[in-house]
N, C-alpha and C positions, 0 to 999 in steps of 0.2 A: 612476539613482536607487536608493539603498539600500532594501532591504526593511525595512519598519517592523515590528519584532518585535511591537509591541502589537496589530497588526491581522493578524498572520500565524499560521497553524496549519500545522505539519508533520504530514501524515497518512500514517502507516505502515501499508500494506495487507498483511495476511496474512504478517507475519514470524513464521511459526509453524514448529514443528519438522518438520511433514510436508513443508514446502518447504525450510527452511533447513539442516536437519541430517542428517548421515549416519544412515541408518536410517529417515528419514522416507519416507512412502509415495510422495511425488512428488519427493523430492530428486534422484533419478537423472535425472529429466526436465529439471530446471532447472540442475543443477550446472555444466554446461559454460558456460552463459551467465553464471551467477553468478561463476565463476572469471574469465571474460573481462572482465567489467565491474568486478570487485573490489567488488561492491555491498555486501557486509557491512561491510568496513572503511570504505568511503565513507559508508555510512549512519550508522555509529557516530560519525563525525566531524561529520556534519550535526546529529545529535541533540545532541551535546555543545555545539555552537555555538548551536543553537536554545535549549537550556535556559539557557546562559550569557547569552544576549541577552534572555531573558524572553519568547520566543515560546511559543505553546501547542503542546505535543506530544500528538498523538492516535494511538492504536493502534486498528486496525480489523481484528480477527481474524474469520474465518468459522468458525462452529461449528454442529453439528447434534446433536440427540439421537440416541441409538442407534436405528437403524431408519429414520432420515431421514424421519420423518413430516411434517416441515415443508414438504417439497417434493413435487412430483408423484410419483406412484407409478410413472410411466414416464419417468424422466429421460432426456434425450438430450444429445448434445454434451458440453461440458466437465463439467457436473454428473454425467453418467453415469460419467465417469472417477473422480470423487470418491466416488460411491456404491460403484462396483465395487471400488475400492481400500480402502474403509472409512476414508477420510481425514477429518480434522477432527471427530472425535467428541468432544463436550463432555466435559471431565474427563480426556481421554486425554493422554499425553505428546505425541502428534503435534499435537494442537490447541493446546497451550500455546505462548505467545509465547516465542521463543528467549531463553535466559538473558541473553545479552549486551544484549538490548534490552528486558529486563523493565521494565514501567512503573515510573517513579520517582514520588515524591511530587509531586503537582501535575499529573502527566500525566492524560489522559482516555482511558478505554477505551470505544470506541463499541460498543454492544451491539446485537444483533439482525441482524447481517449473515448473510444466508442465500443471497444470490445474488451477482451480479458487480459491480453498481454499488453503491458504499458508501452512496450517498444513498437508494437505493430502499427498503430495509426497515429503516432505522435512524433514530435521532434526530440524525444528523450535521448536517443543515441547521439544525435548531432550536438546537443547541448553538452552531454557528458564528455564527448571527445574534444569539443572546442575548449572546455575548461580543464582538460588534462586529468579528468577523473578516471581512476582505474579500479576503485572499490565502490560497490554499491551495497548499502545496508537497507533491507526491506522490512517494512511492517505494514499491516493493514488487513483488508478484506478481499476475498475470502481466502482462508488458509490454502485450500486445495483448488482454488480457481484463479483469481487475478494475481495473487501473490505467487502462487506456484508457476503460473504461465510466465510472469515477468522474470522470476528466478531462472527458469530454464533458458529463456532468451538471453538473459544477462550472461549466463554460463557459456552459451553457444557463441556469444559475441566477444568473448575473451575478457570479460570483467571478473574480478574477484567478487564473489557474491556472498554476503553475510545475511542470513535470515534471523530475524528477532523472534525466537520461538515463543516468547511471552508477550508479544505485541501483535499477535494475529488472532483471528477468530473465524470459525466456520459455522455452518448452519446445524451441525451436530457434533457432539464430542467425538463420535466415532470417526467421522470424516476428517476432522481437525487432527486427531491424534494419529490416524493412519498416515496422513501427509507428513507430519513431523517425524514419524518413526521411519517411514520407508522412502519417501521422495526427497525431502529436504537434504538429507546427508549425501545424496547422489549428485546434487547440482549446486550445493552451497555449503557454507560453514555455519551450521546453526549455533546461535549464541543466545544467552540470556541478556536481557537489557542491562543488567548490572555489570556484566562482563564487558559489554561494548562501552558502557560509560567509563569503566575503569581504564580501558585502553585509550579512549579519547582523552582522558585526563593524564595519561602517563607521560 
């Protein structure tokens, strides 16, 4: 069955310079998997198809005020790496959405993302429900972190979740492939960008 653009949102998670671009704080950690999956080129094609079909395109960047006062003063795990590297500081080049995927007229920028799950600290669920969205298509960073956390919540919240398995990247091939193989099929319908594009055009 073709994806219905009227009830579908493409959610782009953290396509920000600190991940996507040479010189970004965390780019070196993800560049190998990005190159392997061709995620940027694939994502651009999905975005073009989604806009052409009339699907909703959403951007979910993560940002923090200088000093990271919004989160624990003793961060650990993945957020410790963000703080130690001074990544995603609001107003910085690193926190900006990469130019190629800059929000277009009609796109929605989800505000308030301060953690891993896009649903947790934002108005994402409210916007999706108010627009009658029942299917979310996810791409972005990191495969086994923010994308996976958002996927699980989307599944729990009753959305049909599609994960773009060639529009995601992790900090290692092992972590990335482990998530794709074992976790994504439990909480989503993993699809290649080309298959999503074909359904959007059907």
